[in-house]
Structures are given as structure tokens and as C-alpha cells.
Kinemage of the C-alpha trace (Angstrom):
@kinemage 1
@onewidth
@group {chain A} dominant
@subgroup {mainchain}
@vectorlist {calphas} color= white
{ca unk a 1} P 26.312 88.822 91.663
{ca unk a 2} L 29.406 87.782 93.185
{ca unk a 3} L 32.604 89.452 91.961
{ca unk a 4} L 35.443 87.473 90.619
{ca unk a 5} L 37.569 89.402 93.117
{ca unk a 6} L 35.811 87.490 95.948
{ca unk a 7} L 37.204 84.312 94.747
{ca unk a 8} L 40.928 85.500 94.436
{ca unk a 9} L 42.906 83.669 97.144
{ca unk a 10} L 44.994 85.667 99.515
{ca unk a 11} L 48.610 85.856 98.538
{ca unk a 12} L 50.700 82.981 99.956
{ca unk a 13} L 53.512 83.991 102.298
{ca unk a 14} L 56.886 82.711 101.659
{ca unk a 15} L 58.616 80.583 104.289
{ca unk a 16} L 60.884 83.535 105.207
{ca unk a 17} L 57.953 85.964 105.590
{ca unk a 18} L 56.230 83.441 107.965
{ca unk a 19} L 59.314 82.906 109.924
{ca unk a 20} L 59.845 86.780 110.370
{ca unk a 21} L 56.334 87.135 111.519
{ca unk a 22} L 56.727 84.284 113.910
{ca unk a 23} L 59.730 85.967 115.666
{ca unk a 24} L 58.231 89.415 115.147
{ca unk a 25} L 61.414 90.643 113.670
{ca unk a 26} L 60.256 94.213 113.343
{ca unk a 27} L 60.436 94.401 117.070
{ca unk a 28} L 64.239 94.107 116.959
{ca unk a 29} L 64.134 97.944 116.625
{ca unk a 30} L 63.375 98.241 120.235
{ca unk a 31} L 66.569 96.797 121.796
{ca unk a 32} L 69.059 97.397 118.792
{ca unk a 33} L 69.362 101.174 119.011
{ca unk a 34} L 70.286 100.957 122.800
{ca unk a 35} L 72.923 98.391 121.859
{ca unk a 36} L 74.227 100.534 119.187
{ca unk a 37} L 74.100 103.680 121.376
{ca unk a 38} L 76.147 101.863 124.111
{ca unk a 39} L 78.699 100.902 121.399
{ca unk a 40} L 79.090 104.395 120.225
{ca unk a 41} L 79.588 105.827 123.694
{ca unk a 42} L 82.031 102.890 124.522
{ca unk a 43} L 84.159 103.614 121.582
{ca unk a 44} L 83.784 107.347 121.776
{ca unk a 45} L 82.003 107.365 118.376
{ca unk a 46} L 84.529 105.293 116.506
{ca unk a 47} L 83.518 101.637 116.468
{ca unk a 48} L 85.143 99.604 113.682
{ca unk a 49} L 82.900 98.348 110.859
{ca unk a 50} L 83.836 94.679 111.919
{ca unk a 51} L 82.697 95.288 115.509
{ca unk a 52} L 79.400 96.965 114.359
{ca unk a 53} L 78.896 94.019 112.062
{ca unk a 54} L 79.488 91.426 114.744
{ca unk a 55} L 77.231 93.380 117.279
{ca unk a 56} L 74.421 93.446 114.718
{ca unk a 57} L 74.691 89.769 114.032
{ca unk a 58} L 74.706 88.870 117.776
{ca unk a 59} L 71.594 91.049 118.121
{ca unk a 60} L 69.727 89.312 115.337
{ca unk a 61} L 70.787 85.707 116.358
{ca unk a 62} L 69.926 86.515 120.095
{ca unk a 63} L 66.658 88.095 119.191
{ca unk a 64} L 65.785 85.075 117.032
{ca unk a 65} L 66.748 82.513 119.442
{ca unk a 66} L 64.783 84.224 122.256
{ca unk a 67} L 61.613 84.517 120.225
{ca unk a 68} L 61.792 81.049 119.055
{ca unk a 69} L 62.238 79.658 122.620
{ca unk a 70} L 59.302 81.876 123.577
{ca unk a 71} L 57.073 80.391 120.861
{ca unk a 72} L 58.053 76.821 121.769
{ca unk a 73} L 57.560 77.562 125.455
{ca unk a 74} L 54.112 79.147 124.891
{ca unk a 75} L 53.001 76.838 122.095
{ca unk a 76} L 49.938 75.444 123.561
{ca unk a 77} L 49.119 78.697 125.414
{ca unk a 78} L 49.298 80.675 122.110
{ca unk a 79} L 46.847 78.195 120.570
{ca unk a 80} L 44.322 78.971 123.183
{ca unk a 81} L 44.797 82.732 123.209
{ca unk a 82} L 42.510 84.431 120.495
{ca unk a 83} L 45.216 87.192 119.976
{ca unk a 84} L 48.097 84.798 119.362
{ca unk a 85} L 46.143 81.630 117.940
{ca unk a 86} L 47.710 81.893 114.481
{ca unk a 87} L 51.295 81.942 115.651
{ca unk a 88} L 51.861 78.224 115.715
{ca unk a 89} L 50.690 77.826 112.100
{ca unk a 90} L 53.463 80.049 110.779
{ca unk a 91} L 56.318 77.472 111.246
{ca unk a 92} L 56.112 73.759 112.367
{ca unk a 93} L 57.183 72.899 115.949
{ca unk a 94} L 60.123 70.767 114.876
{ca unk a 95} L 61.321 73.451 112.432
{ca unk a 96} L 61.170 76.079 115.227
{ca unk a 97} L 63.348 73.808 117.350
{ca unk a 98} L 65.946 73.368 114.643
{ca unk a 99} L 66.043 77.029 114.013
{ca unk a 100} L 66.395 77.763 117.817
{ca unk a 101} L 69.375 75.434 117.941
{ca unk a 102} L 71.032 77.073 115.000
{ca unk a 103} L 70.457 80.651 116.093
{ca unk a 104} L 71.736 79.950 119.499
{ca unk a 105} L 74.800 78.331 118.048
{ca unk a 106} L 75.393 81.189 115.736
{ca unk a 107} L 75.057 83.656 118.555
{ca unk a 108} L 77.752 81.949 120.548
{ca unk a 109} L 79.970 81.691 117.520
{ca unk a 110} L 79.552 85.301 116.816
{ca unk a 111} L 80.180 86.269 120.357
{ca unk a 112} L 83.333 84.194 120.262
{ca unk a 113} L 84.553 86.310 117.310
{ca unk a 114} L 84.391 89.468 119.258
{ca unk a 115} L 86.415 88.739 122.264
{ca unk a 116} L 86.966 86.101 125.052
{ca unk a 117} L 84.834 87.870 127.513
{ca unk a 118} L 81.798 87.939 125.231
{ca unk a 119} L 82.293 84.267 124.373
{ca unk a 120} L 82.361 83.245 128.089
{ca unk a 121} L 79.192 85.356 128.743
{ca unk a 122} L 77.127 84.389 125.763
{ca unk a 123} L 75.553 81.206 127.425
{ca unk a 124} L 74.587 83.418 130.312
{ca unk a 125} L 73.160 85.958 127.972
{ca unk a 126} L 71.081 83.121 126.281
{ca unk a 127} L 69.893 81.871 129.703
{ca unk a 128} L 68.676 85.278 130.756
{ca unk a 129} L 66.669 85.936 127.469
{ca unk a 130} L 65.208 82.465 127.644
{ca unk a 131} L 64.235 82.491 131.275
{ca unk a 132} L 61.828 85.382 130.692
{ca unk a 133} L 59.551 83.018 128.697
{ca unk a 134} L 59.056 80.780 131.806
{ca unk a 135} L 58.477 83.534 134.294
{ca unk a 136} L 54.810 84.288 133.829
{ca unk a 137} L 54.127 80.728 135.169
{ca unk a 138} L 55.376 81.549 138.594
{ca unk a 139} L 55.904 85.311 139.288
{ca unk a 140} L 53.958 88.485 138.498
{ca unk a 141} L 57.208 90.225 137.947
{ca unk a 142} L 57.626 88.711 134.336
{ca unk a 143} L 57.621 92.236 132.943
{ca unk a 144} L 60.868 93.078 134.640
{ca unk a 145} L 62.537 89.910 133.425
{ca unk a 146} L 61.407 90.878 129.808
{ca unk a 147} L 63.182 94.194 130.551
{ca unk a 148} L 66.309 92.345 131.788
{ca unk a 149} L 66.277 90.318 128.720
{ca unk a 150} L 66.523 93.487 126.462
{ca unk a 151} L 68.934 95.187 128.891
{ca unk a 152} L 71.369 92.407 127.901
{ca unk a 153} L 71.824 94.220 124.646
{ca unk a 154} L 73.509 97.442 125.681
{ca unk a 155} L 75.502 95.598 128.375
{ca unk a 156} L 76.743 93.130 125.857
{ca unk a 157} L 77.552 95.681 123.289
{ca unk a 158} L 79.625 97.599 125.926
{ca unk a 159} L 81.516 94.505 126.796
{ca unk a 160} L 82.063 93.858 123.005
{ca unk a 161} L 83.844 97.244 122.813
{ca unk a 162} L 85.686 97.314 126.115
{ca unk a 163} L 85.889 93.729 127.354
{ca unk a 164} L 84.245 94.793 130.662
{ca unk a 165} L 81.208 96.479 132.241
{ca unk a 166} L 81.132 99.976 133.626
{ca unk a 167} L 78.655 102.343 135.445
{ca unk a 168} L 77.288 104.022 132.245
{ca unk a 169} L 75.847 100.701 130.648
{ca unk a 170} L 74.425 99.698 133.929
{ca unk a 171} L 72.537 102.969 134.115
{ca unk a 172} L 71.458 102.480 130.492
{ca unk a 173} L 70.355 98.930 131.275
{ca unk a 174} L 68.361 99.971 134.290
{ca unk a 175} L 66.499 102.558 131.990
{ca unk a 176} L 65.896 99.795 129.443
{ca unk a 177} L 64.431 97.564 132.200
{ca unk a 178} L 62.067 100.241 133.356
{ca unk a 179} L 61.153 101.123 129.842
{ca unk a 180} L 60.345 97.622 128.775
{ca unk a 181} L 58.461 96.665 131.927
{ca unk a 182} L 56.368 99.778 131.464
{ca unk a 183} L 55.317 99.143 127.868
{ca unk a 184} L 54.914 95.355 128.604
{ca unk a 185} L 52.342 96.346 131.299
{ca unk a 186} L 50.368 98.436 128.739
{ca unk a 187} L 50.656 95.520 126.210
{ca unk a 188} L 49.578 93.002 128.855
{ca unk a 189} L 46.265 94.607 129.502
{ca unk a 190} L 44.996 93.005 126.247
{ca unk a 191} L 45.563 89.592 127.783
{ca unk a 192} L 44.065 90.248 131.266
{ca unk a 193} L 41.025 87.861 130.822
{ca unk a 194} L 43.031 85.133 129.127
{ca unk a 195} L 45.798 85.274 131.793
{ca unk a 196} L 43.225 84.992 134.633
{ca unk a 197} L 41.582 82.010 132.939
{ca unk a 198} L 44.836 80.283 132.399
{ca unk a 199} L 46.198 81.052 135.770
{ca unk a 200} L 49.156 82.968 134.348
{ca unk a 201} L 50.706 85.706 136.495
{ca unk a 202} L 51.352 89.281 135.593
{ca unk a 203} L 51.046 92.582 137.447
{ca unk a 204} L 47.971 93.365 135.319
{ca unk a 205} L 46.227 90.297 136.835
{ca unk a 206} L 47.391 91.212 140.340
{ca unk a 207} L 46.718 94.995 140.170
{ca unk a 208} L 44.062 95.482 137.546
{ca unk a 209} L 44.254 97.601 134.468
{ca unk a 210} L 44.133 101.091 136.092
{ca unk a 211} L 46.692 100.544 138.649
{ca unk a 212} L 49.016 98.692 136.051
{ca unk a 213} L 48.790 101.839 133.739
{ca unk a 214} L 49.717 104.001 136.673
{ca unk a 215} L 52.698 101.751 137.388
{ca unk a 216} L 53.754 101.924 133.801
{ca unk a 217} L 53.775 105.738 134.032
{ca unk a 218} L 56.064 105.628 137.076
{ca unk a 219} L 58.430 103.049 135.357
{ca unk a 220} L 58.672 105.315 132.288
{ca unk a 221} L 59.495 108.284 134.491
{ca unk a 222} L 62.179 106.201 136.092
{ca unk a 223} L 63.303 105.141 132.459
{ca unk a 224} L 63.622 108.860 131.648
{ca unk a 225} L 65.608 109.710 134.746
{ca unk a 226} L 68.040 106.837 133.857
{ca unk a 227} L 68.510 108.157 130.354
{ca unk a 228} L 69.111 111.661 131.601
{ca unk a 229} L 71.688 110.222 134.090
{ca unk a 230} L 73.348 108.167 131.447
{ca unk a 231} L 73.893 111.335 129.442
{ca unk a 232} L 75.580 113.051 132.375
{ca unk a 233} L 77.890 109.966 133.163
{ca unk a 234} L 78.697 109.528 129.414
{ca unk a 235} L 79.413 113.274 129.109
{ca unk a 236} L 76.997 113.727 126.223
{ca unk a 237} L 76.038 117.307 125.306
{ca unk a 238} L 73.060 119.467 124.667
{ca unk a 239} L 72.009 117.669 121.553
{ca unk a 240} L 71.435 114.358 123.561
{ca unk a 241} L 69.452 116.125 126.205
{ca unk a 242} L 67.302 117.806 123.549
{ca unk a 243} L 66.760 114.323 122.147
{ca unk a 244} L 65.469 113.257 125.604
{ca unk a 245} L 62.777 115.949 125.487
{ca unk a 246} L 61.479 114.232 122.412
{ca unk a 247} L 61.554 110.817 124.220
{ca unk a 248} L 59.532 112.428 127.002
{ca unk a 249} L 56.939 113.549 124.526
{ca unk a 250} L 56.809 110.108 123.007
{ca unk a 251} L 56.244 108.583 126.347
{ca unk a 252} L 53.320 110.985 127.013
{ca unk a 253} L 51.831 110.068 123.673
{ca unk a 254} L 52.063 106.412 124.530
{ca unk a 255} L 50.248 106.725 127.880
{ca unk a 256} L 47.465 108.916 126.316
{ca unk a 257} L 47.011 106.337 123.605
{ca unk a 258} L 46.900 103.403 126.064
{ca unk a 259} L 44.447 105.222 128.454
{ca unk a 260} L 41.804 104.859 125.854
{ca unk a 261} L 42.087 101.076 126.307
{ca unk a 262} L 41.209 100.324 122.835
{ca unk a 263} L 43.163 97.576 120.792
{ca unk a 264} L 44.351 99.768 118.054
{ca unk a 265} L 45.432 102.369 120.591
{ca unk a 266} L 47.486 99.853 122.551
{ca unk a 267} L 49.076 98.483 119.430
{ca unk a 268} L 49.987 101.941 118.166
{ca unk a 269} L 51.422 103.031 121.445
{ca unk a 270} L 53.398 99.797 121.693
{ca unk a 271} L 55.037 99.841 118.376
{ca unk a 272} L 55.149 103.497 117.057
{ca unk a 273} L 55.948 105.163 120.264
{ca unk a 274} L 58.617 102.757 121.383
{ca unk a 275} L 60.223 102.581 118.031
{ca unk a 276} L 60.408 106.301 118.055
{ca unk a 277} L 61.931 106.411 121.733
{ca unk a 278} L 64.608 103.889 120.772
{ca unk a 279} L 65.510 105.663 117.408
{ca unk a 280} L 65.617 108.979 118.997
{ca unk a 281} L 67.938 107.769 121.746
{ca unk a 282} L 70.368 106.339 119.113
{ca unk a 283} L 70.321 109.500 117.033
{ca unk a 284} L 70.687 111.632 120.081
{ca unk a 285} L 73.863 109.815 121.160
{ca unk a 286} L 75.317 109.732 117.565
{ca unk a 287} L 74.976 113.447 117.101
{ca unk a 288} L 76.192 114.252 120.593
{ca unk a 289} L 79.502 112.444 120.194
């Protein structure tokens, strides 16, 4: 006998829920702590509530615009990839275009409310984060362009606080580039066969899985070195460096999980480990100031 439960339709997602899934809003946790950490150091631990709010809004609008641009740029590719085939059903293409324009305009307006420099640089920031979505079509270094897109966050937060760049946020940005490129290499192993079939370029396609995972380890070692150097340049204390030991442990766990080459392990390594790394970084900076 068939249970009546079998006939119960799955819950219908709200439009907001579908939109948040489309842009993978939960992944905002990766870049946001580095932006806030840079903001704390730049203001010596005393950012105004107004500045915090404006930086948070910039992060949300920029992240939203970047993901919408990515979805539009990869619309037909995502339809052919079994891992991403459902994405285009979450929001219509015209709606995604309207939301992209709105979030981009909101980002520029919010940047203008911070200071003149952030306003002038806001179109460049959008260009950098949009450009990543096109790179897989012509270069295997797309993983590093993704890292650059996320590295805009701490650099932008520093400029929001001081009106200029300095060596410390450049060090932090370099660490973010290495970190993101490393975990994107791990994540890209899931799409190796699809990327080969579609003629897309990535280091995983060029190097193969084993060598890509080895490169990811080297990149995360470079990321760890950059975070330690940032701590010295920013004159952070023992609490910060103790936190970096936890970061090192999370990176080791990530690579052990990824080495099993199963989908669940890769997804766990991607989200849990990297969310932990970014959260520990922010807390370490906060308590060290």
C-alpha cells in the first residue's frame, strides 16, 4: 500500500529563498570576515557603526551582483552541467538581469556614501569581480581571478576606513588570493570531465586531479604564511597567532577530506573548513586588538 506521505508535495520555496540559493548567499561568509578584519585593523579596533553598516551593505551588494553576473554568463553552461543544472530554474533570466543592475547600482551608491575614493573605485571593483566569470573560457588561471575577486573585499574595507591602500591589506589580499585559488582547485575537481567536454579551461583540466590537489596544498601554505606576515605587519599579538594555529589545523582537515575524492568530502571541505578559517581569522583579529 502506498503511504499518503508519498503524495505530499515538497514544500514550495519562496521567491526570496530561490534567489538566495541562486546567488549562494551562505558563501558570503568566506570573504566577509576578511573585510571586517581589515576594517578592524585599519581603525585600530574602533570602526563606527555607520562605517560597519556601509561596508556590510557593500559586501552584500557586491556579492549579489557578482553571483548574478556569474549565473547569467554561465546560464547555458550550467544547464548542461549535472551539478548545476537546477540553478537556471531558481530565477528567470530577465529577473536575474534586473536584479544584477539593481545590486550593482546599490553597490556604487553605498560606496559613494563611504568616501570619494571608494566611490571612484567602485566601478573598478565591479569590473574585477565580474571579469572572473569570463576567465574560464580563455585561461587556466581562472582560480586566481576568483581569488582576486574576493581579495577586493579586504582592500576595499581598508580604503573605506583610511581612504588609501597600505602594505597590510595587500598582504592580506595576497593571502586571500592564495586561499581562494587553493580551495577552488579542490572544488573544481568535481567538474573535470564536464570542463574537458565543454572545452573550458582550468588548472584541474591542465594538471589533472592529483597535481591540482598538490598545488592547492602549496597555495594554502602560502596563504598561511601571508596571514602570519599580516599579523606581524599589523602588530597583532599572541591571540592572533594562536588563532592562526587553528587555521592551519582547518586547512589540514580540508586537504585530508579532499584527498578522498568523494563529493560529500569535497563539499564538506569546501564549506565547513573555509567558513571556519574565515571566522577564526576575524575572531583572532578582534581579540588581538
